[in-house]
C-alpha positions in Angstrom: 0.0 0.0 0.0 1.4 3.4 -0.9 2.0 6.2 1.5 -0.8 8.3 0.0 -3.3 5.4 0.2 -2.2 4.7 3.8 -2.6 8.4 4.7 -6.0 8.5 3.1 -7.1 5.4 5.0 -5.8 6.7 8.3 -7.5 10.1 7.7 -10.9 8.3 7.0 -10.5 6.2 10.1 -9.7 9.3 12.2 -12.8 11.0 10.8 -15.0 8.0 11.6 -13.5 7.8 15.1 -14.2 11.5 15.7 -17.8 11.0 14.5 -18.3 7.9 16.7 -16.9 9.8 19.7 -19.2 12.7 19.1 -22.1 10.3 18.6 -21.4 8.5 21.9 -21.1 11.8 23.7 -24.5 12.9 22.4 -26.0 9.6 23.3 -24.6 9.9 26.9 -26.2 13.3 27.2 -29.6 12.0 25.9 -29.5 9.0 28.3 -28.7 11.4 31.2 -31.7 13.6 30.2 -34.0 10.5 29.9 -32.8 9.2 33.3 -33.4 12.6 34.9 -36.9 12.7 33.3 -37.7 9.2 34.5 -36.7 10.0 38.0 -38.9 13.1 38.1 -41.8 11.1 36.7 -41.3 8.4 39.3 -41.4 11.0 42.1 -44.5 12.6 40.6 -46.3 9.2 40.4 -45.4 8.5 44.0 -46.6 11.9 45.1 -49.9 11.4 43.1 -50.4 8.0 44.6 -49.9 9.4 48.1 -52.2 12.3 47.5 -55.0 10.2 45.9 -54.7 6.5 46.7 -56.9 4.3 44.5 -58.3 0.9 45.6 -57.4 1.1 49.2 -53.9 0.2 50.5 -53.2 -2.3 47.7 -52.8 0.4 45.1 -54.3 -1.8 42.4 -55.6 0.8 39.9 -57.0 -1.8 37.5 -59.0 -3.7 40.2 -60.4 -0.4 41.6 -61.6 0.6 38.1 -63.4 -2.7 37.7 -65.1 -2.4 41.1 -66.5 1.1 40.6 -69.9 1.4 39.1 -70.4 3.8 36.1 -72.3 7.0 37.0 -75.4 6.1 35.0 -76.3 3.2 37.4 
């Protein structure tokens, strides 16, 4: 392989490596944002359940919805 071909190949590999490093950094930021959002949502769900418990102490939302009678009865 000639020096020019080798230099071109190395340059392409360096470009790809730089792209992958930037991509990984962006993914890490996105995962951190998603993790923060998930934690906030978990805290909100806990707060809502504490403020408005459904179905007694079991917290079974699906079972509570089945036991309730519709308003037209």
